[in-house]
N, C-alpha and C positions, 0 to 999 in steps of 0.2 A: 504494500500500500504506500501511497505517496501523499505528501502534504498538498501538492498541487491538485490532486484528485479529491481532496477532502477526506482522505483515509490515512490511517497510520496505525502502527502497532503501539497503541496507547494504553494497553490493558494491563500494565505491570502492577497496578494497584489492586487487582481482583484477588479475592481471598483463596481462590482455587490454587492449590500448590502446583498443579500442572502448568499454570501460567509462568510461575517462577522458573520451572525447568525449561520451558520454551525459551525464555529470555536468557537463561543461563547458557543454553546451547549457542545462541547468537553471540553472546559476549565471549564465549570460549574461543571462537575463531579470532576475535580481535586480540585476546590475551596471547594466543599462540603466535600471532603475527606481529605482536607489539604495536598494533595500531589503535586508534581511537575512533569511535563512531562520530561522524560529523554532526554538527548541530542541525536540527530540522528547520525547515523554512519558517514554520509557525513560531518556533522558539527564537529564531533570529529577529523576527518582527517584534516579538514580545520584549526582547532585549532592547530594541530601539525605543519602545514605549517607556522603558525604564532607564533612559539615557541620563537622567539626573541622579543616578545612584552615587556618583562621586561627590555630589553636593550633599545629598541626604545622609550618606554613610550609615546605612541601616544594618541591623542584625537581620539575618535572612533565614527563613525556613522554606524549603521546597519539599512538598509532599508528592511522592511519585517522581523522584528526581532522576530515575533511570541511570544513565552512565555519567551524569553530572555535568553535561555540557553547559547548561544555562547557569547552574549554581556556580561553577568555576568562572564563567565569563563575568558574572556579576561581582564576584570577589576580585577579579582582575581589574574591574572597572571602578571599584571603590567601596563595596560592601565591607563592613568591619569584620564580620564573622558569619558563618553559615552552618546550618544543619540540614541534612537531607535524609529522607525516609523513602525506602523502596522495598518491594517484596522479593526482589531478585538478588540473591547473593552475588551472582556473576556480574550483574550491572553495578553493584556497589564496589566490587573489586576493581572494575574498570574506572569507576568514578574516583576511587582513591588514587589510582595510578595517574589519572588525568590531573588531579589536584597536585600530586607530587611533581609531575612534569612542569606544571605551571608555577610552581613555587609558592602555593597557597595552602599546602597540607596542614600547616600549624593553625590555620584559621577556620578549618572545616571539620565537621564530624558527620559520618554517614551511618545511619541506623537501619537495621533490618526490621521491617514491620509493614502492616496494613495502614494506609493513610487515614482510614476512617476510624481506626481504633488505637493507633499509636499514642502513647503518653508523651506529649510534647509541651515544651515550655513556651511562654509568650515570646514573640519576636516582633521587631518593627514591621517587617514585610513578610507576608505569607504568600507563596506562589503555588498554583496548581496548573501546570502546563500540560494539556492533553491528558488529563487524569479524570476529570468529572465524567467524561464520556465512557468510562470503564465501569461505572457503577450502575446497577439496575435501580437501586434505591439510593438517593443522594442525601437524604436528610441527615444521617449520621456523619457523613463526610463533611457536609457544609457546617454542621454544628461544631465538629471537632476542629476544623480549620479556622473558621471565623472567630471562635472563642479565644484564639491565641494571637490574632492579628492586631498589633498595637496601633499601626498607622496606615498600612496599605494591605489590600486584598487583591491579588492579581490572578487572572485565570484565562485559559483559552479552551474553547469548546467548538464542536461543529455547529454551524448556523442551524437554527430551528425554524426560521421564518422565511416566507417568500419562496422563490424558486430554489434558492440554495437549500432551504430546509427540506423541500420536497425531494431534491436530489439526494441529500444526506439520508433521509429516511429510507429511500429506495436502496441506496448503497449499503446501509446497515442491514437491512432485511436480506439482501442478496449475500452479503458477507457472512452473516450469522448462519444462514442456511448452508453455505459452503463449508464453514468451519465445523458445523455439526457433522456434516457428511465426512469430512476429513478427520474427525476426532480431535480437532484442535480447539480447546476451550478458551476462546478469546472473544467473548461477546463485546459488542460496541453499542452505545446508546446515543440517540440524539435527543437530549433533554431540552425542555423549554427554556430558552434564554431569558424571557421575561420573568419566569418563575424564579430562576436563579438570582436575577438581579433584584427582584422584590425582596428575596430573603436577605441579600446583602444590604439593601437600603434599610430594611427593618432592623438590621444589626447596628445601624448608626454610621454607615458609610455613604459617600456621594461619589458618583462616577467622575473621574478626573479626565480620562481619555480612553478611546477605544478605536478599533480598526477592524477591517475585514481582510483576511488573507485567503484568497481562493474561496473555498467552502467553509472556512473557519472564521471564528469571531474571537477577538482577544480584547480584554478590558483591564484597566487599572482603576481601582476604587480606593478612595482615601477616607479615613475616618474623619468625621466632621470636627470632632475634638479628640486629639490623640489620647489613648487610654492612659498613657503615662503622664499626661499633663493635667 
């Protein structure tokens, strides 16, 4: 799957342990070759939306961090420290190697866990990049992540409205059918973006900026009054 087509292997946060084994297999090839997976196009655009990281100098939490591309890039750009959570041990291994090669290993910690259940501490910025689409029920994920976002809440999801939403719903249905036939447990979901944003607004945030990337939507929300203020 490709970002350009509105599809991605974004399911690392699913609680099914077979998901972790799938991504572990993908990461094993990079470990063996000594390479690092490139940052996805959606993540690159999200990084652009967070270009003021050097001025804000936040502490960062990325839930469903995968191989750490966005987390490490934000550290390189000015984040003070970071924590990443992912279900795949192989992805976390690559993330630690990526951080070491970038010279930021002392400022980041990667934790094995399910993003909707992991015990996490408050951070200035909380990021969920291509993760919400992996959960059939998102209430627990949203509650767990918004509750520790001190200043910003950042996410990317497949578009759910208009023609992009129609295409995404069709893509997810076809992919889920194919995955069941192949025995690959990697379900994807196109959740209502208005519902997600209502929940964020109800938690005391206001939308700061947003953008469309192909069939994806990304947004940065800022707390109206910082939790630490």
